[in-house]
C-alpha positions as CSV (number, residue, x, y, z in Angstrom):
1,M,139.0,111.5,133.3
2,E,140.0,107.9,134.0
3,L,138.2,105.3,131.9
4,T,137.0,102.1,133.5
5,E,138.3,98.7,132.3
6,K,134.9,98.0,130.6
7,Q,135.0,101.4,128.8
8,K,138.5,100.6,127.6
9,Q,137.4,97.2,126.3
10,D,134.3,98.7,124.6
11,F,136.5,101.3,123.0
12,Y,139.0,98.7,121.7
13,K,136.1,96.7,120.3
14,L,134.6,99.7,118.6
15,F,137.7,101.0,117.0
16,T,139.6,97.8,116.2
17,K,136.5,96.4,114.5
18,E,136.2,99.4,112.2
19,L,139.9,99.8,111.5
20,L,140.9,96.2,111.1
21,D,140.7,96.2,107.3
22,Y,142.8,99.3,106.9
23,D,146.2,98.1,108.1
24,G,147.9,95.8,110.6
25,H,148.6,98.6,113.1
26,T,145.1,98.8,114.4
27,Q,146.0,98.1,118.0
28,L,148.7,100.8,118.1
29,F,146.3,103.3,116.6
30,A,143.6,102.4,119.2
31,D,146.2,102.7,122.0
32,A,147.1,106.2,120.8
33,I,143.4,107.3,120.7
34,L,142.7,105.8,124.1
35,H,145.7,107.6,125.6
36,H,144.4,110.9,124.2
37,F,140.9,110.3,125.6
38,E,142.3,109.5,129.1
39,S,144.1,112.9,129.1
40,V,141.1,115.0,127.8
41,P,137.7,115.0,129.5
42,L,135.3,113.4,127.1
43,D,132.5,116.0,127.8
44,G,135.1,118.7,126.9
45,L,135.2,117.5,123.3
46,V,132.5,119.4,121.5
47,S,132.3,116.7,118.8
48,L,131.4,114.1,121.4
49,R,128.5,116.1,122.9
50,P,125.0,115.2,121.8
51,K,123.2,117.2,119.1
52,K,119.8,116.0,120.3
53,L,118.3,115.6,123.8
54,Y,115.2,113.9,125.2
55,H,113.6,115.9,128.0
56,C,111.2,114.2,130.5
57,T,108.4,116.4,131.9
58,T,104.9,116.4,133.4
59,L,101.7,117.5,131.9
60,K,101.6,120.6,134.2
61,K,105.1,121.7,133.0
62,A,104.3,120.9,129.4
63,K,101.4,123.4,129.6
64,R,103.8,126.0,131.0
65,Y,106.2,125.4,128.1
66,R,103.3,125.9,125.7
67,D,102.2,129.1,127.5
68,T,105.7,130.6,127.6
69,G,106.7,129.4,124.1
70,A,109.8,127.7,125.3
71,I,111.5,125.3,127.8
72,L,113.6,127.8,129.7
73,Q,117.2,127.1,130.5
74,P,118.9,125.2,132.0
75,V,117.2,122.4,130.1
76,R,118.1,118.9,131.1
77,G,117.8,115.8,128.9
78,F,119.2,112.5,127.9
79,N,121.2,111.6,124.9
80,N,118.7,108.9,123.8
81,I,115.0,108.1,124.2
82,T,115.6,104.8,126.1
83,A,117.5,106.6,128.9
84,A,114.7,109.2,129.0
85,M,112.0,106.4,129.2
86,A,113.9,104.8,132.1
87,W,114.0,108.2,133.9
88,C,110.3,108.7,133.3
89,M,109.5,105.4,134.9
90,R,111.7,106.2,137.8
91,T,110.2,109.7,138.4
92,G,106.6,109.3,137.2
93,R,107.0,111.8,134.4
94,T,104.7,111.1,131.5
95,I,106.0,113.2,128.5
96,I,109.3,113.1,126.6
97,Y,110.2,116.0,124.3
98,E,112.9,115.7,121.6
99,F,114.9,118.8,120.5
100,D,118.1,119.7,118.8
101,V,120.9,121.4,120.8
102,K,124.1,123.2,119.9
103,P,126.9,121.0,121.2
104,E,129.0,124.0,122.2
105,F,126.2,124.9,124.7
106,T,125.6,121.4,126.0
107,H,127.3,120.0,129.2
108,K,127.3,116.6,130.9
109,L,125.4,116.5,134.2
110,P,127.4,115.1,137.2
111,D,124.6,112.7,138.0
112,H,121.2,111.4,136.7
113,H,122.9,109.0,134.3
114,N,121.5,105.5,134.0
115,E,122.5,102.3,132.3
116,F,120.8,103.3,129.1
117,G,122.4,106.7,128.5
118,E,123.8,110.0,129.8
119,A,122.2,113.1,131.2
120,W,123.1,116.5,129.8
121,W,122.0,120.1,130.1
122,T,122.0,123.0,127.7
123,E,122.2,126.7,128.4
124,E,119.8,127.5,125.6
125,D,116.1,128.2,125.8
126,I,114.4,125.5,123.7
127,K,111.7,126.9,121.4
128,N,111.5,124.1,118.8
129,Y,110.7,120.8,120.3
130,K,108.4,117.9,119.5
131,C,106.7,115.2,121.6
132,A,108.6,112.0,121.2
133,W,106.5,110.0,123.7
134,S,103.5,110.7,125.9
135,A,101.5,108.6,128.4
136,S,99.3,111.6,129.1
137,S,95.9,112.0,127.5
């Protein structure tokens, strides 16, 4: 996976800011980490996958989830509620569910990302979820 120039700059800002106090070799350390990430797909690293997703749905589907006792796989969601809100506004969905996922069963979607976050899917049935936001009555 090739990182964009902006992603590289954001990466340097993040790591050089945190490591600046430790030693004078911060830039070399960030270079080594950046080189590693360029050779390994980011979504392949389990530690970088989200542990929580936000799933956008409709009232009709929410009733089906309640009747079946689960959101059946594959379950799609965003890595933060802001990205999920943007998706709801775009698609007209009115409910956002929040749930925990096991990172080893979670994969990045090839599309659906937006400027606020990333879209992921999990191969688990989700039985424990809570309503994070609703515009439905």
